[in-house]
Structure formats: C-alpha cells, structure tokens
KEBAVO-926650 format. One record per atom (N, C-alpha, C): atom name; x negated, y negated, z negated; residue number from 1. Coordinates in steps of 0.05 Angstrom, whole numbers. Each point is the difference from the previous one (the first is absolute). Example, Ala and Ser with C-alpha at 12.3 -4.5 7.8 and 13.67 -1.06 7.14 Angstrom:
! KEBAVO-926650
> name_c1_c2_c3_resi
> N_-264_114_-156_1 .
> CA_18_-24_0_1 .
> C_-18_-24_0_1 .
> N_7_-21_14_2 .
> CA_-16_-24_-1_2 .
> C_15_-22_-14_2 .
***
This chain:
! KEBAVO-926650
> name_c1_c2_c3_resi
> N_-52_-15_-437_1 .
> CA_17_10_21_1 .
> C_15_-22_15_1 .
> N_4_-22_-13_2 .
> CA_15_-22_13_2 .
> C_-17_-12_23_2 .
> N_-27_1_-2_3 .
> CA_-16_-10_21_3 .
> C_2_17_25_3 .
> N_3_26_-3_4 .
> CA_3_17_23_4 .
> C_28_-5_13_4 .
> N_20_-4_-17_5 .
> CA_26_-7_11_5 .
> C_-1_-26_16_5 .
> N_-14_-19_-10_6 .
> CA_-3_-25_14_6 .
> C_-14_4_27_6 .
> N_-21_16_0_7 .
> CA_-14_6_25_7 .
> C_19_13_21_7 .
> N_16_19_-9_8 .
> CA_18_13_18_8 .
> C_22_-18_10_8 .
> N_10_-17_-18_9 .
> CA_21_-20_8_9 .
> C_-10_-20_21_9 .
> N_-25_-9_-5_10 .
> CA_-11_-19_19_10 .
> C_-6_14_27_10 .
> N_-9_25_-1_11 .
> CA_-4_15_24_11 .
> C_26_4_16_11 .
> N_21_6_-15_12 .
> CA_26_3_13_12 .
> C_9_-26_12_12 .
> N_-5_-22_-13_13 .
> CA_7_-26_12_13 .
> C_-15_-6_25_13 .
> N_-27_5_0_14 .
> CA_-15_-3_25_14 .
> C_10_18_22_14 .
> N_7_25_-8_15 .
> CA_10_18_20_15 .
> C_27_-9_12_15 .
> N_17_-11_-16_16 .
> CA_26_-9_11_16 .
> C_-4_-23_19_16 .
> N_-18_-19_-7_17 .
> CA_-7_-22_19_17 .
> C_-12_12_26_17 .
> N_-17_19_-3_18 .
> CA_-12_12_23_18 .
> C_20_15_17_18 .
> N_20_13_-12_19 .
> CA_20_14_15_19 .
> C_18_-20_15_19 .
> N_7_-22_-12_20 .
> CA_16_-20_14_20 .
> C_-15_-11_24_20 .
> N_-25_-6_-3_21 .
> CA_-16_-10_23_21 .
> C_-3_22_20_21 .
> N_-2_25_-8_22 .
> CA_-2_23_18_22 .
> C_26_3_17_22 .
> N_23_-6_-12_23 .
> CA_25_2_16_23 .
> C_-1_-22_22_23 .
> N_-8_-24_-7_24 .
> CA_-2_-21_20_24 .
> C_-21_6_21_24 .
> N_-22_13_-9_25 .
> CA_-21_8_18_25 .
> C_8_20_20_25 .
> N_17_19_-8_26 .
> CA_8_22_17_26 .
> C_23_-7_19_26 .
> N_9_-25_1_27 .
> CA_22_-7_18_27 .
> C_-8_1_29_27 .
> N_-25_-6_6_28 .
> CA_-7_0_29_28 .
> C_-30_7_2_28 .
> N_-6_10_23_29 .
> CA_-28_7_7_29 .
> C_-6_-16_25_29 .
> N_-22_-13_3_30 .
> CA_-24_-1_-17_30 .
> C_6_-15_-26_30 .
> N_-16_8_-20_31 .
> CA_5_-11_-27_31 .
> C_-10_-28_-2_31 .
> N_13_-16_-17_32 .
> CA_-8_-27_-6_32 .
> C_-26_2_-17_32 .
> N_-21_-12_9_33 .
> CA_-26_2_-12_33 .
> C_0_-11_-29_33 .
> N_14_-22_-4_34 .
> CA_0_-12_-27_34 .
> C_14_19_-19_34 .
> N_23_11_8_35 .
> CA_14_19_-18_35 .
> C_-16_25_-5_35 .
> N_-15_9_21_36 .
> CA_-16_24_-3_36 .
> C_-23_-4_-20_36 .
> N_-12_-24_1_37 .
> CA_-21_-6_-19_37 .
> C_11_-3_-29_37 .
> N_23_-13_-3_38 .
> CA_12_-2_-27_38 .
> C_8_28_-10_38 .
> N_11_16_17_39 .
> CA_7_28_-7_39 .
> C_-25_15_-9_39 .
> N_-22_-3_14_40 .
> CA_-25_14_-7_40 .
> C_-11_-10_-27_40 .
> N_1_-26_-4_41 .
> CA_-10_-10_-26_41 .
> C_17_9_-23_41 .
> N_26_1_4_42 .
> CA_17_10_-21_42 .
> C_-4_30_-5_42 .
> N_-8_15_21_43 .
> CA_-7_28_-4_43 .
> C_-24_3_-18_43 .
> N_-19_-18_3_44 .
> CA_-24_0_-18_44 .
> C_9_-5_-29_44 .
> N_19_-19_-4_45 .
> CA_10_-5_-27_45 .
> C_14_24_-11_45 .
> N_15_14_16_46 .
> CA_14_24_-10_46 .
> C_-20_22_-7_46 .
> N_-21_3_17_47 .
> CA_-21_20_-6_47 .
> C_-13_-7_-26_47 .
> N_-7_-25_-4_48 .
> CA_-13_-8_-25_48 .
> C_19_4_-24_48 .
> N_25_-5_4_49 .
> CA_19_5_-22_49 .
> C_3_29_-8_49 .
> N_1_17_20_50 .
> CA_2_29_-5_50 .
> C_-25_10_-15_50 .
> N_-23_-9_10_51 .
> CA_-25_8_-13_51 .
> C_-2_-11_-29_51 .
> N_8_-25_-3_52 .
> CA_0_-12_-27_52 .
> C_19_15_-19_52 .
> N_23_8_11_53 .
> CA_20_14_-16_53 .
> C_-11_28_-9_53 .
> N_-13_14_19_54 .
> CA_-11_26_-7_54 .
> C_-23_-3_-20_54 .
> N_-17_-19_4_55 .
> CA_-22_-4_-19_55 .
> C_10_-9_-27_55 .
> N_20_-17_0_56 .
> CA_12_-8_-26_56 .
> C_13_22_-14_56 .
> N_13_18_15_57 .
> CA_13_23_-13_57 .
> C_-21_19_-11_57 .
> N_-22_3_15_58 .
> CA_-21_18_-10_58 .
> C_-13_-12_-26_58 .
> N_-1_-26_-2_59 .
> CA_-12_-13_-23_59 .
> C_17_4_-25_59 .
> N_26_1_3_60 .
> CA_18_3_-23_60 .
> C_15_27_1_60 .
> N_-13_20_11_61 .
> CA_12_25_5_61 .
> C_9_13_-27_61 .
> N_26_5_-1_62 .
> CA_11_14_-23_62 .
> C_13_26_9_62 .
> N_-10_11_22_63 .
> CA_11_25_10_63 .
> C_26_-5_16_63 .
> N_2_-23_12_64 .
> CA_25_-6_15_64 .
> C_-2_11_28_64 .
> N_10_24_4_65 .
> CA_-3_14_25_65 .
> C_18_-11_22_65 .
> N_24_-8_-7_66 .
> CA_19_-10_20_66 .
> C_-10_-26_13_66 .
> N_-9_-19_-16_67 .
> CA_-9_-25_12_67 .
> C_-26_4_15_67 .
> N_-17_18_-9_68 .
> CA_-25_5_14_68 .
> C_5_13_27_68 .
> N_17_20_1_69 .
> CA_6_13_26_69 .
> C_14_-19_19_69 .
> N_18_-17_-10_70 .
> CA_14_-18_18_70 .
> C_-20_-21_11_70 .
> N_-19_-9_-15_71 .
> CA_-20_-18_10_71 .
> C_-19_13_20_71 .
> N_-6_26_-4_72 .
> CA_-16_14_20_72 .
> C_15_4_26_72 .
> N_26_5_-2_73 .
> CA_17_1_24_73 .
> C_0_-27_14_73 .
> N_1_-21_-15_74 .
> CA_-1_-27_11_74 .
> C_-26_-5_15_74 .
> N_-22_10_-11_75 .
> CA_-26_-4_14_75 .
> C_-1_16_26_75 .
> N_11_24_1_76 .
> CA_2_15_25_76 .
> C_18_-15_20_76 .
> N_22_-11_-10_77 .
> CA_18_-15_18_77 .
> C_-14_-24_12_77 .
> N_-16_-14_-16_78 .
> CA_-15_-23_10_78 .
> C_-19_8_22_78 .
> N_-14_23_-5_79 .
> CA_-18_10_21_79 .
> C_14_6_26_79 .
> N_24_13_-3_80 .
> CA_16_6_24_80 .
> C_9_-26_14_80 .
> N_7_-20_-16_81 .
> CA_9_-26_12_81 .
> C_-23_-13_15_81 .
> N_-24_2_-11_82 .
> CA_-23_-13_14_82 .
> C_-6_14_26_82 .
> N_0_27_0_83 .
> CA_-5_15_25_83 .
> C_21_-6_21_83 .
> N_26_1_-8_84 .
> CA_21_-5_19_84 .
> C_0_-29_9_84 .
> N_-6_-18_-18_85 .
> CA_-1_-28_8_85 .
> C_-21_-6_20_85 .
> N_-24_12_-3_86 .
> CA_-21_-4_19_86 .
> C_8_12_27_86 .
> N_13_23_-1_87 .
> CA_9_13_25_87 .
> C_21_-18_14_87 .
> N_18_-11_-16_88 .
> CA_21_-17_12_88 .
> C_-12_-26_12_88 .
> N_-20_-11_-13_89 .
> CA_-12_-25_10_89 .
> C_-17_5_25_89 .
> N_-11_23_3_90 .
> CA_-17_5_23_90 .
> C_14_13_24_90 .
> N_24_11_-3_91 .
> CA_14_12_22_91 .
> C_11_-22_18_91 .
> N_-1_6_26_92 .
> CA_12_-20_19_92 .
> C_30_1_1_92 .
> N_11_24_-3_93 .
> CA_29_3_0_93 .
> C_9_10_-27_93 .
> N_24_-4_-7_94 .
> CA_11_8_-26_94 .
> C_7_30_1_94 .
> N_-12_16_-18_95 .
> CA_5_28_-2_95 .
> C_19_4_-23_95 .
> N_25_10_5_96 .
> CA_20_3_-21_96 .
> C_-9_18_-23_96 .
> N_-16_20_5_97 .
> CA_-9_18_-21_97 .
> C_-19_-14_-20_97 .
> N_-17_-17_11_98 .
> CA_-19_-15_-18_98 .
> C_16_-21_-16_98 .
> N_19_-13_12_99 .
> CA_17_-19_-14_99 .
> C_15_14_-23_99 .
> N_11_23_6_100 .
> CA_15_16_-20_100 .
> C_-19_8_-23_100 .
> N_-24_9_7_101 .
> CA_-19_8_-20_101 .
> C_-8_-24_-18_101 .
> N_-2_-24_12_102 .
> CA_-7_-24_-15_102 .
> C_23_-7_-19_102 .
> N_25_2_10_103 .
> CA_23_-6_-17_103 .
> C_3_21_-23_103 .
> N_-5_25_6_104 .
> CA_2_20_-21_104 .
> C_-22_-4_-21_104 .
> N_-24_-7_8_105 .
> CA_-21_-6_-19_105 .
> C_7_-24_-17_105 .
> N_12_-20_12_106 .
> CA_8_-24_-16_106 .
> C_22_7_-20_106 .
> N_18_17_8_107 .
> CA_22_9_-18_107 .
> C_-12_16_-23_107 .
> N_-20_18_7_108 .
> CA_-13_16_-21_108 .
> C_-15_-17_-20_108 .
> N_-13_-21_10_109 .
> CA_-14_-18_-17_109 .
> C_19_-15_-19_109 .
> N_22_-9_11_110 .
> CA_20_-14_-16_110 .
> C_11_18_-22_110 .
> N_7_24_8_111 .
> CA_12_19_-20_111 .
> C_-21_7_-21_111 .
> N_-25_4_8_112 .
> CA_-20_8_-20_112 .
> C_-7_-23_-19_112 .
> N_1_-25_10_113 .
> CA_-5_-23_-18_113 .
> C_23_-3_-19_113 .
> N_25_3_10_114 .
> CA_23_-2_-18_114 .
> C_0_23_-21_114 .
> N_-8_24_9_115 .
> CA_-1_22_-18_115 .
> C_-21_-4_-22_115 .
> N_-23_-12_8_116 .
> CA_-21_-5_-20_116 .
> C_9_-21_-20_116 .
> N_16_-20_9_117 .
> CA_10_-20_-19_117 .
> C_19_14_-20_117 .
> N_18_17_11_118 .
> CA_18_14_-18_118 .
> C_-15_18_-20_118 .
> N_-20_14_10_119 .
> CA_-16_18_-17_119 .
> C_-16_-15_-21_119 .
> N_-11_-23_8_120 .
> CA_-15_-16_-20_120 .
> C_19_-11_-21_120 .
> N_23_-9_8_121 .
> CA_19_-11_-20_121 .
> C_10_23_-18_121 .
> N_5_23_12_122 .
> CA_10_23_-16_122 .
> C_-23_14_-15_122 .
> N_-25_-8_5_123 .
> CA_-24_12_-12_123 .
> C_-1_30_6_123 .
> N_4_7_25_124 .
> CA_-2_28_9_124 .
> C_-26_4_14_124 .
***
C-alpha cells in the first residue's frame, strides 16, 4: 500500500507544478509557447501518475472503496482538464466559461488526489 501512496504523492507533486505553470500561462493570451509545452508535458506526467495509482491500487486491492472512488474521480477530472485545455489552446479569444471549467476541473483533481491520500493513509 505504501507504493500506491508514493504514486499518488508524486502525482500530486507533478500536478502542483503544473498548476503553478498554468497560472503563469493564463496571465495573457496568446499563450507563451514554451510554457504551453511544459504544461502539456506535465499533464502527461499527471495522467501517467493517475493511471499508475489506479493500477497499483488494483494490484493491492483490499476492498478500499474510498481510495478507489477518489482515484476514479481524479481520472475523470484529468479527462476534463485535457478537453478544456485543448479548447483553451485552440480558441482565438478567451472564453470565460471554458476557463472556469478548466479551473473547476483542476480543483476537482486536487481534491480527489488529496482525498485519495487521506483514504490510503486511513486504509478506507
């Protein structure tokens, strides 16, 4: 179980770095290409971390429903982030609804990763 906790902690670390770069990226439009590429590569790391966490949890599954559900919510949040991020990168003008959806997805991912850490530690 400690390996799954390590996967989730590393994923949360990659996500926090990605979020900080995302804040700097969102300051102006058109986007800085270098920051956009770094943000996209970090998104791939977060996707890999969520997948690794889910597969690791399935490998040591002891009926931990809370951590499993929170990681599934994280995977849905990552998918929403990808779709909204592609829409943001391709739009000519900034659409406030898409920006808000991207921020809500990021918040949902952060909350679900933190919840999965709590559930893994509490063995729920």
